[in-house]
N, CA, C and O atoms as a Maestro MAE file, in Angstrom:
{
 s_m_m2io_version
 :::
 2.0.0
}

f_m_ct {
 s_m_title
 :::
 protein
 m_atom[324] {
  # First column is atom index #
  i_m_mmod_type
  r_m_x_coord
  r_m_y_coord
  r_m_z_coord
  i_m_residue_number
  s_m_chain_name
  s_m_pdb_residue_name
  s_m_pdb_atom_name
  i_m_atomic_number
  :::
  1 25 0.843 -1.156 0.000 1 A "UNK " " N  " 7
  2 3 0.000 0.000 0.000 1 A "UNK " " CA " 6
  3 2 0.899 1.234 0.000 1 A "UNK " " C  " 6
  4 15 1.798 1.366 0.831 1 A "UNK " " O  " 8
  5 25 0.648 2.103 -0.917 2 A "UNK " " N  " 7
  6 3 1.540 3.238 -1.105 2 A "UNK " " CA " 6
  7 2 0.921 4.539 -0.619 2 A "UNK " " C  " 6
  8 15 -0.275 4.784 -0.779 2 A "UNK " " O  " 8
  9 25 1.762 5.356 -0.026 3 A "UNK " " N  " 7
  10 3 1.371 6.689 0.403 3 A "UNK " " CA " 6
  11 2 2.510 7.618 0.027 3 A "UNK " " C  " 6
  12 15 3.603 7.503 0.581 3 A "UNK " " O  " 8
  13 25 2.280 8.527 -0.894 4 A "UNK " " N  " 7
  14 3 3.304 9.483 -1.312 4 A "UNK " " CA " 6
  15 2 4.611 8.799 -1.702 4 A "UNK " " C  " 6
  16 15 5.691 9.291 -1.375 4 A "UNK " " O  " 8
  17 25 4.518 7.670 -2.395 5 A "UNK " " N  " 7
  18 3 5.714 6.976 -2.849 5 A "UNK " " CA " 6
  19 2 6.334 6.054 -1.818 5 A "UNK " " C  " 6
  20 15 7.296 5.351 -2.129 5 A "UNK " " O  " 8
  21 25 5.811 6.035 -0.594 6 A "UNK " " N  " 7
  22 3 6.329 5.170 0.459 6 A "UNK " " CA " 6
  23 2 5.372 4.011 0.678 6 A "UNK " " C  " 6
  24 15 4.169 4.130 0.445 6 A "UNK " " O  " 8
  25 25 5.914 2.899 1.122 7 A "UNK " " N  " 7
  26 3 5.086 1.731 1.410 7 A "UNK " " CA " 6
  27 2 4.738 1.749 2.893 7 A "UNK " " C  " 6
  28 15 5.625 1.808 3.744 7 A "UNK " " O  " 8
  29 25 3.453 1.698 3.199 8 A "UNK " " N  " 7
  30 3 3.009 1.614 4.581 8 A "UNK " " CA " 6
  31 2 2.760 0.143 4.886 8 A "UNK " " C  " 6
  32 15 1.682 -0.384 4.612 8 A "UNK " " O  " 8
  33 25 3.768 -0.516 5.455 9 A "UNK " " N  " 7
  34 3 3.678 -1.948 5.694 9 A "UNK " " CA " 6
  35 2 2.765 -2.311 6.860 9 A "UNK " " C  " 6
  36 15 2.417 -3.481 7.020 9 A "UNK " " O  " 8
  37 25 2.373 -1.343 7.672 10 A "UNK " " N  " 7
  38 3 1.435 -1.627 8.766 10 A "UNK " " CA " 6
  39 2 0.089 -2.077 8.223 10 A "UNK " " C  " 6
  40 15 -0.641 -2.808 8.893 10 A "UNK " " O  " 8
  41 25 -0.241 -1.649 7.022 11 A "UNK " " N  " 7
  42 3 -1.536 -2.004 6.442 11 A "UNK " " CA " 6
  43 2 -1.477 -3.304 5.651 11 A "UNK " " C  " 6
  44 15 -2.502 -3.785 5.168 11 A "UNK " " O  " 8
  45 25 -0.284 -3.873 5.516 12 A "UNK " " N  " 7
  46 3 -0.106 -5.174 4.867 12 A "UNK " " CA " 6
  47 2 -0.240 -6.228 5.966 12 A "UNK " " C  " 6
  48 15 0.681 -6.412 6.762 12 A "UNK " " O  " 8
  49 25 -1.378 -6.918 6.013 13 A "UNK " " N  " 7
  50 3 -1.644 -7.796 7.144 13 A "UNK " " CA " 6
  51 2 -0.673 -8.968 7.233 13 A "UNK " " C  " 6
  52 15 -0.435 -9.479 8.328 13 A "UNK " " O  " 8
  53 25 -0.112 -9.402 6.126 14 A "UNK " " N  " 7
  54 3 0.869 -10.500 6.179 14 A "UNK " " CA " 6
  55 2 2.157 -10.011 6.831 14 A "UNK " " C  " 6
  56 15 2.670 -10.658 7.744 14 A "UNK " " O  " 8
  57 25 2.680 -8.890 6.378 15 A "UNK " " N  " 7
  58 3 3.915 -8.359 6.964 15 A "UNK " " CA " 6
  59 2 3.716 -7.909 8.402 15 A "UNK " " C  " 6
  60 15 4.601 -8.094 9.239 15 A "UNK " " O  " 8
  61 25 2.581 -7.330 8.693 16 A "UNK " " N  " 7
  62 3 2.302 -6.904 10.067 16 A "UNK " " CA " 6
  63 2 2.217 -8.114 10.995 16 A "UNK " " C  " 6
  64 15 2.702 -8.060 12.125 16 A "UNK " " O  " 8
  65 25 1.606 -9.203 10.532 17 A "UNK " " N  " 7
  66 3 1.499 -10.420 11.328 17 A "UNK " " CA " 6
  67 2 2.869 -11.044 11.536 17 A "UNK " " C  " 6
  68 15 3.182 -11.500 12.636 17 A "UNK " " O  " 8
  69 25 3.688 -11.068 10.490 18 A "UNK " " N  " 7
  70 3 5.041 -11.603 10.618 18 A "UNK " " CA " 6
  71 2 5.864 -10.774 11.604 18 A "UNK " " C  " 6
  72 15 6.599 -11.332 12.419 18 A "UNK " " O  " 8
  73 25 5.746 -9.463 11.535 19 A "UNK " " N  " 7
  74 3 6.472 -8.586 12.457 19 A "UNK " " CA " 6
  75 2 6.007 -8.814 13.892 19 A "UNK " " C  " 6
  76 15 6.827 -8.856 14.808 19 A "UNK " " O  " 8
  77 25 4.705 -8.961 14.092 20 A "UNK " " N  " 7
  78 3 4.174 -9.207 15.433 20 A "UNK " " CA " 6
  79 2 4.689 -10.540 15.970 20 A "UNK " " C  " 6
  80 15 5.058 -10.635 17.140 20 A "UNK " " O  " 8
  81 25 4.717 -11.568 15.123 21 A "UNK " " N  " 7
  82 3 5.203 -12.883 15.553 21 A "UNK " " CA " 6
  83 2 6.674 -12.815 15.961 21 A "UNK " " C  " 6
  84 15 7.070 -13.415 16.960 21 A "UNK " " O  " 8
  85 25 7.477 -12.090 15.196 22 A "UNK " " N  " 7
  86 3 8.892 -11.930 15.549 22 A "UNK " " CA " 6
  87 2 9.051 -11.170 16.860 22 A "UNK " " C  " 6
  88 15 9.915 -11.495 17.675 22 A "UNK " " O  " 8
  89 25 8.217 -10.164 17.057 23 A "UNK " " N  " 7
  90 3 8.278 -9.393 18.302 23 A "UNK " " CA " 6
  91 2 7.871 -10.265 19.491 23 A "UNK " " C  " 6
  92 15 8.506 -10.207 20.544 23 A "UNK " " O  " 8
  93 25 6.820 -11.073 19.332 24 A "UNK " " N  " 7
  94 3 6.423 -12.001 20.393 24 A "UNK " " CA " 6
  95 2 7.573 -12.955 20.719 24 A "UNK " " C  " 6
  96 15 7.839 -13.231 21.889 24 A "UNK " " O  " 8
  97 25 8.243 -13.448 19.704 25 A "UNK " " N  " 7
  98 3 9.369 -14.358 19.912 25 A "UNK " " CA " 6
  99 2 10.468 -13.673 20.714 25 A "UNK " " C  " 6
  100 15 11.031 -14.273 21.630 25 A "UNK " " O  " 8
  101 25 10.778 -12.426 20.380 26 A "UNK " " N  " 7
  102 3 11.784 -11.660 21.123 26 A "UNK " " CA " 6
  103 2 11.349 -11.445 22.576 26 A "UNK " " C  " 6
  104 15 12.156 -11.570 23.496 26 A "UNK " " O  " 8
  105 25 10.075 -11.124 22.772 27 A "UNK " " N  " 7
  106 3 9.568 -10.915 24.124 27 A "UNK " " CA " 6
  107 2 9.622 -12.199 24.936 27 A "UNK " " C  " 6
  108 15 9.938 -12.170 26.125 27 A "UNK " " O  " 8
  109 25 9.315 -13.329 24.301 28 A "UNK " " N  " 7
  110 3 9.421 -14.614 24.991 28 A "UNK " " CA " 6
  111 2 10.877 -14.875 25.388 28 A "UNK " " C  " 6
  112 15 11.147 -15.359 26.487 28 A "UNK " " O  " 8
  113 25 11.811 -14.553 24.489 29 A "UNK " " N  " 7
  114 3 13.229 -14.710 24.799 29 A "UNK " " CA " 6
  115 2 13.654 -13.848 25.976 29 A "UNK " " C  " 6
  116 15 14.514 -14.248 26.760 29 A "UNK " " O  " 8
  117 25 13.067 -12.683 26.103 30 A "UNK " " N  " 7
  118 3 13.393 -11.768 27.193 30 A "UNK " " CA " 6
  119 2 12.834 -12.261 28.525 30 A "UNK " " C  " 6
  120 15 13.533 -12.226 29.538 30 A "UNK " " O  " 8
  121 25 11.586 -12.719 28.536 31 A "UNK " " N  " 7
  122 3 10.910 -13.071 29.785 31 A "UNK " " CA " 6
  123 2 10.866 -14.572 30.077 31 A "UNK " " C  " 6
  124 15 10.735 -14.965 31.236 31 A "UNK " " O  " 8
  125 25 10.973 -15.407 29.056 32 A "UNK " " N  " 7
  126 3 10.881 -16.851 29.265 32 A "UNK " " CA " 6
  127 2 9.478 -17.304 29.622 32 A "UNK " " C  " 6
  128 15 9.295 -18.379 30.192 32 A "UNK " " O  " 8
  129 25 8.488 -16.489 29.288 33 A "UNK " " N  " 7
  130 3 7.095 -16.782 29.619 33 A "UNK " " CA " 6
  131 2 6.202 -16.195 28.529 33 A "UNK " " C  " 6
  132 15 6.306 -15.017 28.189 33 A "UNK " " O  " 8
  133 25 5.323 -17.039 27.988 34 A "UNK " " N  " 7
  134 3 4.409 -16.516 26.968 34 A "UNK " " CA " 6
  135 2 3.416 -15.537 27.577 34 A "UNK " " C  " 6
  136 15 3.017 -14.573 26.924 34 A "UNK " " O  " 8
  137 25 3.010 -15.777 28.834 35 A "UNK " " N  " 7
  138 3 2.064 -14.857 29.477 35 A "UNK " " CA " 6
  139 2 2.679 -13.469 29.614 35 A "UNK " " C  " 6
  140 15 2.021 -12.467 29.335 35 A "UNK " " O  " 8
  141 25 3.943 -13.406 30.045 36 A "UNK " " N  " 7
  142 3 4.608 -12.110 30.182 36 A "UNK " " CA " 6
  143 2 4.880 -11.496 28.817 36 A "UNK " " C  " 6
  144 15 4.847 -10.274 28.672 36 A "UNK " " O  " 8
  145 25 5.146 -12.325 27.816 37 A "UNK " " N  " 7
  146 3 5.345 -11.805 26.457 37 A "UNK " " CA " 6
  147 2 4.059 -11.141 25.957 37 A "UNK " " C  " 6
  148 15 4.106 -10.057 25.375 37 A "UNK " " O  " 8
  149 25 2.927 -11.781 26.180 38 A "UNK " " N  " 7
  150 3 1.638 -11.213 25.769 38 A "UNK " " CA " 6
  151 2 1.359 -9.923 26.541 38 A "UNK " " C  " 6
  152 15 0.915 -8.931 25.964 38 A "UNK " " O  " 8
  153 25 1.621 -9.945 27.845 39 A "UNK " " N  " 7
  154 3 1.400 -8.753 28.662 39 A "UNK " " CA " 6
  155 2 2.280 -7.605 28.191 39 A "UNK " " C  " 6
  156 15 1.815 -6.470 28.091 39 A "UNK " " O  " 8
  157 25 3.538 -7.886 27.902 40 A "UNK " " N  " 7
  158 3 4.445 -6.815 27.487 40 A "UNK " " CA " 6
  159 2 4.119 -6.316 26.087 40 A "UNK " " C  " 6
  160 15 4.393 -5.157 25.773 40 A "UNK " " O  " 8
  161 25 3.545 -7.154 25.245 41 A "UNK " " N  " 7
  162 3 3.084 -6.697 23.936 41 A "UNK " " CA " 6
  163 2 1.985 -5.647 24.126 41 A "UNK " " C  " 6
  164 15 1.878 -4.694 23.354 41 A "UNK " " O  " 8
  165 25 1.180 -5.840 25.160 42 A "UNK " " N  " 7
  166 3 0.077 -4.926 25.432 42 A "UNK " " CA " 6
  167 2 0.525 -3.641 26.122 42 A "UNK " " C  " 6
  168 15 0.126 -2.547 25.722 42 A "UNK " " O  " 8
  169 25 1.352 -3.770 27.157 43 A "UNK " " N  " 7
  170 3 1.659 -2.613 28.003 43 A "UNK " " CA " 6
  171 2 3.071 -2.072 27.806 43 A "UNK " " C  " 6
  172 15 3.369 -0.953 28.224 43 A "UNK " " O  " 8
  173 25 3.934 -2.851 27.179 44 A "UNK " " N  " 7
  174 3 5.315 -2.419 26.984 44 A "UNK " " CA " 6
  175 2 6.266 -3.237 27.836 44 A "UNK " " C  " 6
  176 15 5.981 -3.549 28.993 44 A "UNK " " O  " 8
  177 25 7.396 -3.576 27.246 45 A "UNK " " N  " 7
  178 3 8.311 -4.482 27.951 45 A "UNK " " CA " 6
  179 2 8.926 -3.851 29.193 45 A "UNK " " C  " 6
  180 15 9.196 -4.557 30.165 45 A "UNK " " O  " 8
  181 25 9.153 -2.547 29.188 46 A "UNK " " N  " 7
  182 3 9.763 -1.919 30.365 46 A "UNK " " CA " 6
  183 2 8.837 -1.945 31.574 46 A "UNK " " C  " 6
  184 15 9.293 -2.129 32.703 46 A "UNK " " O  " 8
  185 25 7.558 -1.763 31.349 47 A "UNK " " N  " 7
  186 3 6.603 -1.802 32.465 47 A "UNK " " CA " 6
  187 2 6.555 -3.214 33.065 47 A "UNK " " C  " 6
  188 15 6.483 -3.367 34.284 47 A "UNK " " O  " 8
  189 25 6.594 -4.233 32.217 48 A "UNK " " N  " 7
  190 3 6.590 -5.614 32.709 48 A "UNK " " CA " 6
  191 2 7.910 -5.912 33.421 48 A "UNK " " C  " 6
  192 15 7.912 -6.554 34.471 48 A "UNK " " O  " 8
  193 25 9.024 -5.455 32.863 49 A "UNK " " N  " 7
  194 3 10.328 -5.651 33.525 49 A "UNK " " CA " 6
  195 2 10.325 -5.053 34.927 49 A "UNK " " C  " 6
  196 15 10.788 -5.685 35.877 49 A "UNK " " O  " 8
  197 25 9.808 -3.843 35.055 50 A "UNK " " N  " 7
  198 3 9.762 -3.194 36.373 50 A "UNK " " CA " 6
  199 2 8.901 -3.995 37.348 50 A "UNK " " C  " 6
  200 15 9.268 -4.155 38.512 50 A "UNK " " O  " 8
  201 25 7.760 -4.496 36.879 51 A "UNK " " N  " 7
  202 3 6.883 -5.285 37.752 51 A "UNK " " CA " 6
  203 2 7.574 -6.580 38.180 51 A "UNK " " C  " 6
  204 15 7.477 -6.978 39.341 51 A "UNK " " O  " 8
  205 25 8.261 -7.231 37.261 52 A "UNK " " N  " 7
  206 3 8.986 -8.472 37.568 52 A "UNK " " CA " 6
  207 2 10.059 -8.195 38.618 52 A "UNK " " C  " 6
  208 15 10.191 -8.943 39.587 52 A "UNK " " O  " 8
  209 25 10.825 -7.122 38.428 53 A "UNK " " N  " 7
  210 3 11.904 -6.788 39.359 53 A "UNK " " CA " 6
  211 2 11.346 -6.356 40.725 53 A "UNK " " C  " 6
  212 15 11.897 -6.724 41.762 53 A "UNK " " O  " 8
  213 25 10.283 -5.598 40.726 54 A "UNK " " N  " 7
  214 3 9.709 -5.085 41.977 54 A "UNK " " CA " 6
  215 2 9.110 -6.209 42.831 54 A "UNK " " C  " 6
  216 15 9.183 -6.172 44.059 54 A "UNK " " O  " 8
  217 25 8.512 -7.216 42.158 55 A "UNK " " N  " 7
  218 3 7.810 -8.268 42.888 55 A "UNK " " CA " 6
  219 2 8.558 -9.601 42.896 55 A "UNK " " C  " 6
  220 15 8.049 -10.593 43.417 55 A "UNK " " O  " 8
  221 25 9.753 -9.630 42.326 56 A "UNK " " N  " 7
  222 3 10.614 -10.819 42.350 56 A "UNK " " CA " 6
  223 2 9.927 -12.073 41.823 56 A "UNK " " C  " 6
  224 15 10.074 -13.154 42.392 56 A "UNK " " O  " 8
  225 25 9.181 -11.927 40.740 57 A "UNK " " N  " 7
  226 3 8.521 -13.093 40.146 57 A "UNK " " CA " 6
  227 2 8.381 -12.906 38.647 57 A "UNK " " C  " 6
  228 15 8.212 -11.793 38.150 57 A "UNK " " O  " 8
  229 25 8.456 -14.022 37.944 58 A "UNK " " N  " 7
  230 3 8.188 -14.035 36.505 58 A "UNK " " CA " 6
  231 2 6.865 -14.756 36.229 58 A "UNK " " C  " 6
  232 15 6.627 -15.222 35.114 58 A "UNK " " O  " 8
  233 25 6.029 -14.843 37.229 59 A "UNK " " N  " 7
  234 3 4.724 -15.490 37.099 59 A "UNK " " CA " 6
  235 2 3.672 -14.405 36.852 59 A "UNK " " C  " 6
  236 15 3.371 -13.600 37.734 59 A "UNK " " O  " 8
  237 25 3.125 -14.401 35.649 60 A "UNK " " N  " 7
  238 3 2.130 -13.391 35.298 60 A "UNK " " CA " 6
  239 2 0.964 -13.386 36.269 60 A "UNK " " C  " 6
  240 15 0.481 -12.322 36.656 60 A "UNK " " O  " 8
  241 25 0.508 -14.573 36.667 61 A "UNK " " N  " 7
  242 3 -0.679 -14.671 37.512 61 A "UNK " " CA " 6
  243 2 -0.421 -14.100 38.900 61 A "UNK " " C  " 6
  244 15 -1.328 -13.535 39.510 61 A "UNK " " O  " 8
  245 25 0.797 -14.237 39.407 62 A "UNK " " N  " 7
  246 3 1.152 -13.604 40.682 62 A "UNK " " CA " 6
  247 2 1.129 -12.089 40.510 62 A "UNK " " C  " 6
  248 15 0.586 -11.376 41.354 62 A "UNK " " O  " 8
  249 25 1.710 -11.601 39.434 63 A "UNK " " N  " 7
  250 3 1.703 -10.158 39.163 63 A "UNK " " CA " 6
  251 2 0.274 -9.640 39.022 63 A "UNK " " C  " 6
  252 15 -0.035 -8.535 39.466 63 A "UNK " " O  " 8
  253 25 -0.592 -10.433 38.407 64 A "UNK " " N  " 7
  254 3 -1.990 -10.030 38.247 64 A "UNK " " CA " 6
  255 2 -2.688 -9.964 39.606 64 A "UNK " " C  " 6
  256 15 -3.417 -9.013 39.889 64 A "UNK " " O  " 8
  257 25 -2.463 -10.980 40.445 65 A "UNK " " N  " 7
  258 3 -3.082 -10.974 41.783 65 A "UNK " " CA " 6
  259 2 -2.598 -9.789 42.614 65 A "UNK " " C  " 6
  260 15 -3.362 -9.222 43.395 65 A "UNK " " O  " 8
  261 25 -1.333 -9.416 42.445 66 A "UNK " " N  " 7
  262 3 -0.777 -8.283 43.194 66 A "UNK " " CA " 6
  263 2 -1.106 -6.943 42.539 66 A "UNK " " C  " 6
  264 15 -0.726 -5.886 43.043 66 A "UNK " " O  " 8
  265 25 -1.807 -6.998 41.427 67 A "UNK " " N  " 7
  266 3 -2.174 -5.795 40.663 67 A "UNK " " CA " 6
  267 2 -0.936 -4.957 40.317 67 A "UNK " " C  " 6
  268 15 -0.941 -3.730 40.411 67 A "UNK " " O  " 8
  269 25 0.130 -5.675 39.909 68 A "UNK " " N  " 7
  270 3 1.390 -5.025 39.562 68 A "UNK " " CA " 6
  271 2 1.364 -4.466 38.142 68 A "UNK " " C  " 6
  272 15 2.264 -3.725 37.749 68 A "UNK " " O  " 8
  273 25 0.346 -4.815 37.384 69 A "UNK " " N  " 7
  274 3 0.191 -4.359 36.004 69 A "UNK " " CA " 6
  275 2 -1.155 -3.656 35.864 69 A "UNK " " C  " 6
  276 15 -2.047 -3.858 36.688 69 A "UNK " " O  " 8
  277 25 -1.309 -2.837 34.834 70 A "UNK " " N  " 7
  278 3 -2.603 -2.172 34.628 70 A "UNK " " CA " 6
  279 2 -3.739 -3.186 34.439 70 A "UNK " " C  " 6
  280 15 -3.529 -4.277 33.909 70 A "UNK " " O  " 8
  281 25 -4.915 -2.815 34.872 71 A "UNK " " N  " 7
  282 3 -6.091 -3.692 34.757 71 A "UNK " " CA " 6
  283 2 -6.320 -4.128 33.307 71 A "UNK " " C  " 6
  284 15 -6.665 -5.280 33.047 71 A "UNK " " O  " 8
  285 25 -6.127 -3.202 32.368 72 A "UNK " " N  " 7
  286 3 -6.301 -3.540 30.947 72 A "UNK " " CA " 6
  287 2 -5.404 -4.713 30.558 72 A "UNK " " C  " 6
  288 15 -5.838 -5.613 29.838 72 A "UNK " " O  " 8
  289 25 -4.170 -4.708 31.024 73 A "UNK " " N  " 7
  290 3 -3.223 -5.779 30.704 73 A "UNK " " CA " 6
  291 2 -3.588 -7.063 31.417 73 A "UNK " " C  " 6
  292 15 -3.508 -8.143 30.831 73 A "UNK " " O  " 8
  293 25 -3.988 -6.963 32.675 74 A "UNK " " N  " 7
  294 3 -4.406 -8.140 33.439 74 A "UNK " " CA " 6
  295 2 -5.578 -8.818 32.740 74 A "UNK " " C  " 6
  296 15 -5.663 -10.046 32.732 74 A "UNK " " O  " 8
  297 25 -6.476 -8.043 32.156 75 A "UNK " " N  " 7
  298 3 -7.621 -8.604 31.416 75 A "UNK " " CA " 6
  299 2 -7.247 -9.031 30.006 75 A "UNK " " C  " 6
  300 15 -7.863 -9.940 29.450 75 A "UNK " " O  " 8
  301 25 -6.237 -8.383 29.417 76 A "UNK " " N  " 7
  302 3 -5.836 -8.634 28.032 76 A "UNK " " CA " 6
  303 2 -5.305 -10.060 27.846 76 A "UNK " " C  " 6
  304 15 -5.641 -10.729 26.869 76 A "UNK " " O  " 8
  305 25 -4.481 -10.515 28.780 77 A "UNK " " N  " 7
  306 3 -3.854 -11.835 28.623 77 A "UNK " " CA " 6
  307 2 -4.902 -12.950 28.563 77 A "UNK " " C  " 6
  308 15 -4.858 -13.747 27.626 77 A "UNK " " O  " 8
  309 25 -5.839 -13.049 29.508 78 A "UNK " " N  " 7
  310 3 -6.864 -14.091 29.394 78 A "UNK " " CA " 6
  311 2 -7.711 -13.973 28.127 78 A "UNK " " C  " 6
  312 15 -8.071 -14.982 27.520 78 A "UNK " " O  " 8
  313 25 -8.029 -12.735 27.731 79 A "UNK " " N  " 7
  314 3 -8.803 -12.558 26.503 79 A "UNK " " CA " 6
  315 2 -8.016 -13.041 25.296 79 A "UNK " " C  " 6
  316 15 -8.576 -13.661 24.393 79 A "UNK " " O  " 8
  317 25 -6.728 -12.760 25.280 80 A "UNK " " N  " 7
  318 3 -5.864 -13.188 24.176 80 A "UNK " " CA " 6
  319 2 -5.832 -14.709 24.103 80 A "UNK " " C  " 6
  320 15 -5.901 -15.296 23.023 80 A "UNK " " O  " 8
  321 25 -5.727 -15.337 25.274 81 A "UNK " " N  " 7
  322 3 -5.676 -16.803 25.300 81 A "UNK " " CA " 6
  323 2 -6.990 -17.396 24.841 81 A "UNK " " C  " 6
  324 15 -7.134 -18.618 24.797 81 A "UNK " " O  " 8
  :::
 }
 m_bond[323] {
  # First column is bond index #
  i_m_from
  i_m_to
  i_m_order
  :::
  1 1 2 1
  2 2 3 1
  3 3 4 2
  4 3 5 1
  5 5 6 1
  6 6 7 1
  7 7 8 2
  8 7 9 1
  9 9 10 1
  10 10 11 1
  11 11 12 2
  12 11 13 1
  13 13 14 1
  14 14 15 1
  15 15 16 2
  16 15 17 1
  17 17 18 1
  18 18 19 1
  19 19 20 2
  20 19 21 1
  21 21 22 1
  22 22 23 1
  23 23 24 2
  24 23 25 1
  25 25 26 1
  26 26 27 1
  27 27 28 2
  28 27 29 1
  29 29 30 1
  30 30 31 1
  31 31 32 2
  32 31 33 1
  33 33 34 1
  34 34 35 1
  35 35 36 2
  36 35 37 1
  37 37 38 1
  38 38 39 1
  39 39 40 2
  40 39 41 1
  41 41 42 1
  42 42 43 1
  43 43 44 2
  44 43 45 1
  45 45 46 1
  46 46 47 1
  47 47 48 2
  48 47 49 1
  49 49 50 1
  50 50 51 1
  51 51 52 2
  52 51 53 1
  53 53 54 1
  54 54 55 1
  55 55 56 2
  56 55 57 1
  57 57 58 1
  58 58 59 1
  59 59 60 2
  60 59 61 1
  61 61 62 1
  62 62 63 1
  63 63 64 2
  64 63 65 1
  65 65 66 1
  66 66 67 1
  67 67 68 2
  68 67 69 1
  69 69 70 1
  70 70 71 1
  71 71 72 2
  72 71 73 1
  73 73 74 1
  74 74 75 1
  75 75 76 2
  76 75 77 1
  77 77 78 1
  78 78 79 1
  79 79 80 2
  80 79 81 1
  81 81 82 1
  82 82 83 1
  83 83 84 2
  84 83 85 1
  85 85 86 1
  86 86 87 1
  87 87 88 2
  88 87 89 1
  89 89 90 1
  90 90 91 1
  91 91 92 2
  92 91 93 1
  93 93 94 1
  94 94 95 1
  95 95 96 2
  96 95 97 1
  97 97 98 1
  98 98 99 1
  99 99 100 2
  100 99 101 1
  101 101 102 1
  102 102 103 1
  103 103 104 2
  104 103 105 1
  105 105 106 1
  106 106 107 1
  107 107 108 2
  108 107 109 1
  109 109 110 1
  110 110 111 1
  111 111 112 2
  112 111 113 1
  113 113 114 1
  114 114 115 1
  115 115 116 2
  116 115 117 1
  117 117 118 1
  118 118 119 1
  119 119 120 2
  120 119 121 1
  121 121 122 1
  122 122 123 1
  123 123 124 2
  124 123 125 1
  125 125 126 1
  126 126 127 1
  127 127 128 2
  128 127 129 1
  129 129 130 1
  130 130 131 1
  131 131 132 2
  132 131 133 1
  133 133 134 1
  134 134 135 1
  135 135 136 2
  136 135 137 1
  137 137 138 1
  138 138 139 1
  139 139 140 2
  140 139 141 1
  141 141 142 1
  142 142 143 1
  143 143 144 2
  144 143 145 1
  145 145 146 1
  146 146 147 1
  147 147 148 2
  148 147 149 1
  149 149 150 1
  150 150 151 1
  151 151 152 2
  152 151 153 1
  153 153 154 1
  154 154 155 1
  155 155 156 2
  156 155 157 1
  157 157 158 1
  158 158 159 1
  159 159 160 2
  160 159 161 1
  161 161 162 1
  162 162 163 1
  163 163 164 2
  164 163 165 1
  165 165 166 1
  166 166 167 1
  167 167 168 2
  168 167 169 1
  169 169 170 1
  170 170 171 1
  171 171 172 2
  172 171 173 1
  173 173 174 1
  174 174 175 1
  175 175 176 2
  176 175 177 1
  177 177 178 1
  178 178 179 1
  179 179 180 2
  180 179 181 1
  181 181 182 1
  182 182 183 1
  183 183 184 2
  184 183 185 1
  185 185 186 1
  186 186 187 1
  187 187 188 2
  188 187 189 1
  189 189 190 1
  190 190 191 1
  191 191 192 2
  192 191 193 1
  193 193 194 1
  194 194 195 1
  195 195 196 2
  196 195 197 1
  197 197 198 1
  198 198 199 1
  199 199 200 2
  200 199 201 1
  201 201 202 1
  202 202 203 1
  203 203 204 2
  204 203 205 1
  205 205 206 1
  206 206 207 1
  207 207 208 2
  208 207 209 1
  209 209 210 1
  210 210 211 1
  211 211 212 2
  212 211 213 1
  213 213 214 1
  214 214 215 1
  215 215 216 2
  216 215 217 1
  217 217 218 1
  218 218 219 1
  219 219 220 2
  220 219 221 1
  221 221 222 1
  222 222 223 1
  223 223 224 2
  224 223 225 1
  225 225 226 1
  226 226 227 1
  227 227 228 2
  228 227 229 1
  229 229 230 1
  230 230 231 1
  231 231 232 2
  232 231 233 1
  233 233 234 1
  234 234 235 1
  235 235 236 2
  236 235 237 1
  237 237 238 1
  238 238 239 1
  239 239 240 2
  240 239 241 1
  241 241 242 1
  242 242 243 1
  243 243 244 2
  244 243 245 1
  245 245 246 1
  246 246 247 1
  247 247 248 2
  248 247 249 1
  249 249 250 1
  250 250 251 1
  251 251 252 2
  252 251 253 1
  253 253 254 1
  254 254 255 1
  255 255 256 2
  256 255 257 1
  257 257 258 1
  258 258 259 1
  259 259 260 2
  260 259 261 1
  261 261 262 1
  262 262 263 1
  263 263 264 2
  264 263 265 1
  265 265 266 1
  266 266 267 1
  267 267 268 2
  268 267 269 1
  269 269 270 1
  270 270 271 1
  271 271 272 2
  272 271 273 1
  273 273 274 1
  274 274 275 1
  275 275 276 2
  276 275 277 1
  277 277 278 1
  278 278 279 1
  279 279 280 2
  280 279 281 1
  281 281 282 1
  282 282 283 1
  283 283 284 2
  284 283 285 1
  285 285 286 1
  286 286 287 1
  287 287 288 2
  288 287 289 1
  289 289 290 1
  290 290 291 1
  291 291 292 2
  292 291 293 1
  293 293 294 1
  294 294 295 1
  295 295 296 2
  296 295 297 1
  297 297 298 1
  298 298 299 1
  299 299 300 2
  300 299 301 1
  301 301 302 1
  302 302 303 1
  303 303 304 2
  304 303 305 1
  305 305 306 1
  306 306 307 1
  307 307 308 2
  308 307 309 1
  309 309 310 1
  310 310 311 1
  311 311 312 2
  312 311 313 1
  313 313 314 1
  314 314 315 1
  315 315 316 2
  316 315 317 1
  317 317 318 1
  318 318 319 1
  319 319 320 2
  320 319 321 1
  321 321 322 1
  322 322 323 1
  323 323 324 2
  :::
 }
}
């Protein structure tokens, strides 16, 4: 899809899906947890990193119970699953 001679790849659903999959893979490599990868895709990896460090856990469900992440993110992971 072209805009002023440039390709807007965000509107190409195949390339956007491939980019998202690669990003999820990187996030999984960072956290070692698909739940945290999904959460960080939603809220940002730095916010999840801070919550992990502050609460000394890489368990998404513990972070959710402690309300260490925004409510939107706590709800996003189960909906995604």
